[in-house]
Every structure is written in C-alpha cells, then in structure tokens.
N, C-alpha and C positions, 0 to 999 in steps of 0.2 A: 735205577737212577743213579742212586748212591753209590754203587757199584766206575758208575763208567766215569763221575767226577774223579771215584779216586784212582781211576785207569791216564785222567788224565795224571795226573801228578805222577809218581810212577808209573812209568812208558811202557811197564808191558800191557798189559789192557787197552783195546782198541777204546779208545774216550770217551770220543760223543758219539762213531759207531754204535758205541753198547748205550749211551745214551739218549740217541733216536728212535732205539730197535727196540728203547724200552716205553718208547711212544707209541711208536708204529702196534705196539703187543698189548697196549691201554688199547686204542680203534679198536679193533680190531676181535679184541675177546668182548667187550662192550657190545659186539653191536652194529658199532660205529654210529652213524646222522653225522649230518651237513657241518654240527658243530665240535666236532673229535676230529674232523677231515681236514678242518678250514684249524686248525688247532698244531694239527698233524704237517700242516702243510708252513706252517708261519715254525715250530721248529727245523721241520728244512730246507727252509730257508734263510736262518741260523745256522747249522747243522753245515752247508754251502759255507755260506758267507769265515763263520771259526776256521772251516777246512785251509780255506783258500787263501786264508789271513793269518794263518799261523804259517804257510810258508814261504807269502812272496816281502811279510815284516824282516826275519830274519836274516834272509839270502841276498834282498836289499841293504840293515845291517853290517852285513860282514861284509857282500860287493866295495860297501859304500870306505870299506876301517884294509881296503887291500886279499885280503881274505881270499885264494883262491877254492873256487871248488871241488880244481880234487884234492885241496886240506880237508875241506869237509867233506867229502864219501875215504879215502880215510881212516878221517876221527868215525865214519861211524857202520865203517868195516872192522872198526880193532873196539869199538864200542857190541857187537851184536859179540866175536871173537873173549870177550872181557865179561859181557853174558852168561857162557854157559862156564867161566871160569868161576868169578862169582858169582852168584846169581843176583839179580836186579841191581845190586853195588857195584859188579863193572862194567857193565853200562854204562851207566857215567864217566867209572877215571878210566877204561882203556876212551871213551870217546873226546875227554880233555888230550888223555892222557899220548892221540896217535894226532889228535892239532897240530898238538902242541910240535910232537914229533917229527912230521911238517911242513907246520914254517919253518922248522929250527933246520933242516936242508933247506927248504926255500931261502931261507933271510940269516943265518948264516951268525947266528945275532941271541942266544934266550934273553937275553930284555926285552927284543924288539917280534921275535918271534910268542913271550908272554905275553905283551901287550895284544896281538892279536886272538891267541889264544883267547886266552879274557873274550873281547871285545865279540868269537865264535858266543863264547858266553855268558854275559849277556843277552847277548841275541835266539840262542836255547830259550833267553827265562824270558822273555819276550813271547817268543813261539807258545811257547807252554801258559804263564800267560791270559793268551791270546786266547788260547785252546780252553779251558780257564768258566774263563768268560762268557763263550760260543756255552759249553753243554750248562752254569748256571742257566743265564736267559731261558732257554731251550728245557730247564726243569721250571723255572720261574711265567714260562708261558702254560706247562703240562701244568702245573699245579693249578693258576689262574682259568685254564682250561677246565678242571677236576672241580672249581669252585663254583662255578655256575653253571656247567655243564649239568 
C-alpha cells in the first residue's frame, strides 16, 4: 500500500490501483471471510470515488478558466515525451511546457497564457490531492479492518 501511496505523488505508478490491489491481495491471501470482503467493498467504493473525482474536479476547474481540452491533450502528449527525455521530472516539465505552448498559440499573449497554464497546474494539483486523500482513506479502511478482523 505504501508503494501505491508513493505512486500517487510520483505519477509513474498507478497509485490507487496498487493500493486497491494490496487490499485485494490481503483478502485473498488470508482466506477471505465476510468482514474482509466488506473492507474490500469499502476500499472499492473509495477507489471509484477517488478515481472519478480526480478527473472531474480538474476538468471543471480548467474549463472554468477557459483552458480548452486541446491544450490539455497537448500537455499530456508533451508530458509523455518529456518522461522519456528526462525520466520522472520530464513528465511534469513536458506537461507544463505543452499546456503553455498551446495556450500561447491560442491566446497570443504570454501573460494570459501563463495564467491559464497556472490554472491547469492548480487543477492537476487538486486532482493529485483528491487521489492522495482517497488512497489514504483506502489504507485507513484496510488498517481498521486489519485491527478489527
């Protein structure tokens, strides 16, 4: 589970999936039981809520600031390219660079492009925070289940 929580902060690993997978392994490896399956069901609900909210909140925040989805797609493509040029850190640098360039081309003003790029960065941070809260909540549900069951 700790690896999954680290994977949430460092977007190289599928964080929530790893936390949920650890919970699934805990249920299966220890022979199951109704209580353990209930814990996994709660973890699954938190997983779904966290995964959906991770994408819905940032999308609304960027749309509210006028950042079109095309800029976000270019940012994602540049993030992937950046990851292969400079592992891990290039993911962040490439993503920000891609959004900024797309916004600069679209708006034609570097200050306005910087403002909308900052809005996208904040929205991404909100998404990571939501995912981290969901991951910690999943780990907490597992810990309570481990102590009680």
